[in-house]
Rosetta silent file (secondary structure, phi, psi, omega in degrees, C-alpha in Angstrom):
SEQUENCE: MSDQNQNGCLTVGEGVSLSGNFSVPDIAFISGTVNGELTAREILIGATGVVKGTVSADIIDVRGEIHQEITSKKSLLIRSTGRVSGNITYVELEIEKGGDIQGTMVKTDAPSGSNY
SCORE:     score description
SCORE:     0.000 S_00000001
   1 L     0.000  137.434  178.927  -61.369   47.364  -48.404 S_00000001
   2 L   -75.035  163.293  176.096  -61.424   51.042  -47.659 S_00000001
   3 H   -58.797  -36.028 -178.358  -63.865   53.366  -49.441 S_00000001
   4 H   -63.777  -34.690 -178.904  -60.983   54.916  -51.360 S_00000001
   5 H   -78.342  -15.181 -178.442  -60.113   51.454  -52.889 S_00000001
   6 H   -94.859   -7.576  179.692  -63.770   50.870  -53.937 S_00000001
   7 L   -55.682  128.469  174.167  -64.231   53.883  -56.112 S_00000001
   8 L    78.581   10.682 -178.358  -65.346   52.789  -59.583 S_00000001
   9 L  -111.408  154.146  175.957  -65.768   49.088  -58.479 S_00000001
  10 E  -126.094  132.033  176.738  -68.848   46.824  -58.323 S_00000001
  11 E  -124.919  123.324  176.933  -69.089   43.844  -55.908 S_00000001
  12 E  -112.138  107.381 -177.976  -71.952   41.403  -56.274 S_00000001
  13 L   -72.087  161.800  176.441  -71.896   39.127  -53.243 S_00000001
  14 L   -53.310  134.032  176.793  -72.821   35.447  -52.992 S_00000001
  15 L    92.202  -11.893  178.236  -76.591   35.064  -52.992 S_00000001
  16 L   -93.254  140.678 -179.884  -77.234   38.402  -54.758 S_00000001
  17 E  -124.589  129.905  176.990  -78.919   38.464  -58.177 S_00000001
  18 E  -125.281  143.420  169.105  -78.782   41.500  -60.488 S_00000001
  19 E  -127.944  141.442  177.345  -80.306   42.088  -63.979 S_00000001
  20 E   140.824 -165.075  178.744  -79.556   45.000  -66.297 S_00000001
  21 E  -110.219  125.348 -175.116  -76.667   46.764  -67.986 S_00000001
  22 E  -126.223  127.846  177.868  -73.676   47.578  -65.858 S_00000001
  23 E  -117.094  108.715 -170.051  -70.749   49.799  -66.873 S_00000001
  24 L  -112.580  121.452  179.972  -67.971   49.603  -64.205 S_00000001
  25 L   -64.780  -28.501 -175.154  -64.985   52.001  -64.637 S_00000001
  26 L  -119.562 -105.248 -173.799  -62.601   49.718  -62.711 S_00000001
  27 E  -111.643  139.190  175.386  -63.124   46.201  -61.297 S_00000001
  28 E  -113.615  117.588  178.362  -66.236   44.062  -61.081 S_00000001
  29 E  -101.739  119.749 -179.065  -66.128   41.261  -58.444 S_00000001
  30 E  -120.615  115.108  172.056  -68.943   38.786  -59.059 S_00000001
  31 L  -116.230  -11.134  176.699  -69.801   36.084  -56.539 S_00000001
  32 L  -100.601 -141.277 -178.137  -73.502   36.226  -57.113 S_00000001
  33 E  -122.485  127.355  179.448  -75.520   36.207  -60.310 S_00000001
  34 E  -120.778  127.506  174.859  -75.582   38.883  -63.100 S_00000001
  35 E  -120.581  122.398 -178.009  -77.950   38.711  -66.054 S_00000001
  36 E   133.877 -145.410 -179.601  -77.418   41.333  -68.781 S_00000001
  37 E  -108.529  128.049  176.657  -74.508   43.395  -69.977 S_00000001
  38 E  -130.330  123.146  178.969  -71.379   43.875  -67.882 S_00000001
  39 E  -123.544  131.436 -179.042  -68.508   46.044  -69.022 S_00000001
  40 L  -156.077  170.687  172.717  -65.442   46.829  -66.841 S_00000001
  41 L   -70.817  -47.208  179.429  -61.741   47.306  -66.944 S_00000001
  42 E  -132.972  138.141  177.076  -61.308   44.069  -65.104 S_00000001
  43 E  -123.618  127.306  176.946  -63.917   41.316  -64.243 S_00000001
  44 E  -116.684  115.702  177.289  -63.204   38.783  -61.535 S_00000001
  45 E  -100.429  112.289  179.176  -65.766   35.960  -61.362 S_00000001
  46 L   -68.289  169.944 -179.142  -65.611   34.103  -58.019 S_00000001
  47 L   -51.312  -34.383 -178.499  -66.237   30.315  -57.622 S_00000001
  48 L   -98.679    4.092 -174.869  -69.945   30.968  -56.923 S_00000001
  49 L   -84.932  144.669  178.516  -70.344   33.726  -59.535 S_00000001
  50 E  -140.045  125.952  175.946  -72.463   33.315  -62.651 S_00000001
  51 E  -121.961  126.598  175.967  -72.806   35.882  -65.501 S_00000001
  52 E  -125.975  120.162 -179.248  -75.229   35.350  -68.379 S_00000001
  53 E   143.551 -148.755  177.440  -75.191   37.924  -71.092 S_00000001
  54 E  -100.734  120.853 -174.061  -72.627   40.130  -72.733 S_00000001
  55 E  -117.136  126.093  178.133  -69.321   40.500  -70.955 S_00000001
  56 E  -142.037  128.979 -177.671  -66.486   42.825  -71.997 S_00000001
  57 E  -158.348  163.305  170.090  -63.279   43.755  -70.141 S_00000001
  58 E   -64.653  -53.366 -177.033  -59.534   44.115  -70.636 S_00000001
  59 E  -122.587  128.106  179.583  -58.955   41.301  -68.194 S_00000001
  60 E  -128.088  123.956 -176.142  -61.419   38.559  -67.327 S_00000001
  61 E  -119.129  119.493 -171.124  -60.516   36.018  -64.531 S_00000001
  62 E  -120.316  117.302  171.087  -63.064   33.224  -64.186 S_00000001
  63 L  -108.016  -22.107  176.385  -63.474   30.873  -61.262 S_00000001
  64 L  -103.582 -121.840 -173.989  -67.247   30.510  -61.704 S_00000001
  65 E  -137.404  145.757  169.889  -69.233   30.733  -64.915 S_00000001
  66 E  -136.496  133.647 -179.724  -69.852   33.100  -67.857 S_00000001
  67 E  -131.744  136.114  170.285  -72.270   32.340  -70.658 S_00000001
  68 E   117.819 -103.851  179.759  -73.148   33.979  -73.912 S_00000001
  69 E  -111.203  119.532 -176.594  -70.919   36.785  -75.370 S_00000001
  70 E  -127.070  122.005  175.394  -67.447   37.189  -73.900 S_00000001
  71 E  -127.230  119.278  179.612  -64.884   39.724  -75.082 S_00000001
  72 E  -112.980  111.030 -175.962  -61.443   39.993  -73.408 S_00000001
  73 E   -76.323  -17.183  177.181  -59.398   42.866  -74.808 S_00000001
  74 E  -127.360  -66.057  179.238  -56.176   41.688  -73.177 S_00000001
  75 E  -142.367  145.062  176.840  -56.356   38.339  -71.333 S_00000001
  76 E  -119.929  117.290 -179.002  -58.886   35.714  -70.465 S_00000001
  77 E  -114.849  117.096  178.327  -57.963   33.403  -67.598 S_00000001
  78 E  -104.834  113.720  179.449  -60.083   30.336  -66.877 S_00000001
  79 L   -74.248  175.548 -173.349  -59.255   28.816  -63.519 S_00000001
  80 L   -61.883  -25.138 -178.000  -59.587   25.190  -62.683 S_00000001
  81 L  -100.495   -2.503 -173.052  -63.201   25.660  -61.408 S_00000001
  82 L   -78.589  146.903  176.824  -64.087   28.051  -64.243 S_00000001
  83 E  -134.919  123.638  177.739  -66.672   27.487  -67.015 S_00000001
  84 E  -128.797  132.567  177.612  -67.046   29.636  -70.059 S_00000001
  85 E  -144.849  145.923  178.743  -69.426   29.152  -72.975 S_00000001
  86 E   131.815 -152.996  176.345  -70.704   31.160  -75.909 S_00000001
  87 E   -92.821  114.197 -169.041  -69.066   33.392  -78.411 S_00000001
  88 E  -113.496  120.613  176.505  -65.611   34.115  -77.038 S_00000001
  89 E  -114.495  132.717 -178.662  -63.189   36.857  -78.321 S_00000001
  90 E  -149.825  161.286  174.828  -59.745   37.095  -76.732 S_00000001
  91 L  -102.117  -53.989  173.177  -56.186   38.355  -77.227 S_00000001
  92 E  -123.713  148.343 -173.745  -54.494   35.895  -74.800 S_00000001
  93 E  -132.104  132.272  171.564  -56.118   32.789  -73.333 S_00000001
  94 E  -132.378  126.414 -177.329  -54.977   30.739  -70.333 S_00000001
  95 E  -124.997  116.459  176.368  -56.908   27.670  -69.082 S_00000001
  96 L   -73.850  153.218  176.506  -55.864   25.933  -65.888 S_00000001
  97 L   -50.847  125.927 -177.938  -56.290   22.090  -65.709 S_00000001
  98 L   103.651  -28.161 -179.499  -59.941   21.464  -65.029 S_00000001
  99 L   -69.224  154.473 -173.313  -61.197   24.674  -66.552 S_00000001
 100 E  -128.628  133.824  175.014  -63.790   24.364  -69.289 S_00000001
 101 E  -135.123  135.357 -178.934  -64.390   26.447  -72.375 S_00000001
 102 E  -142.975  140.767  176.639  -66.998   25.751  -75.028 S_00000001
 103 E   129.707 -160.291  177.997  -68.275   27.676  -78.004 S_00000001
 104 E   -92.131  125.367  178.458  -66.897   29.771  -80.847 S_00000001
 105 E  -116.629  133.859  176.803  -63.498   31.279  -80.129 S_00000001
 106 E  -128.606  124.400 -179.342  -61.857   34.080  -82.020 S_00000001
 107 E   -93.073  129.307  176.184  -58.339   35.227  -81.285 S_00000001
 108 L  -117.999  170.013  175.037  -57.633   38.964  -82.007 S_00000001
 109 L   -86.625  157.036  173.115  -54.602   41.154  -81.801 S_00000001
 110 L   -60.721  141.156  176.166  -54.092   43.602  -78.923 S_00000001
 111 L   -55.438  140.272  178.278  -55.533   47.026  -79.794 S_00000001
 112 L   -59.983  141.999 -178.453  -52.977   49.254  -81.414 S_00000001
 113 L    85.652   -1.748  178.278  -51.225   51.600  -79.022 S_00000001
 114 L   -81.411  157.262  176.451  -51.776   49.298  -76.050 S_00000001
 115 L   -87.083   10.999 -171.375  -48.892   48.370  -73.732 S_00000001
 116 L   -97.011    0.000    0.000  -49.891   44.823  -73.892 S_00000001
């Protein structure tokens, strides 16, 4: 990826562990471990990625794991290797065969004025 394409993005590589509150203007790619609060426009959790804490984004695509508080303002996609657990709020939900979701789920409407 060129520097131009990385503006406003966060990449947490495999084997990397971060703790804290992270506000990402664009896309967060997580292949390592994040503990805390993660907010972004789009969150992509790789197969080795684990997020424990509060997660909020328009689009959340999960191949790894997310645990605790999950809010997807547009779509939540759980891939075949994905695991999601906790309090889950979503507008649209898609789960591939093999994907796992556990917890309290609340479906909401798309925010007014959105193109979704």
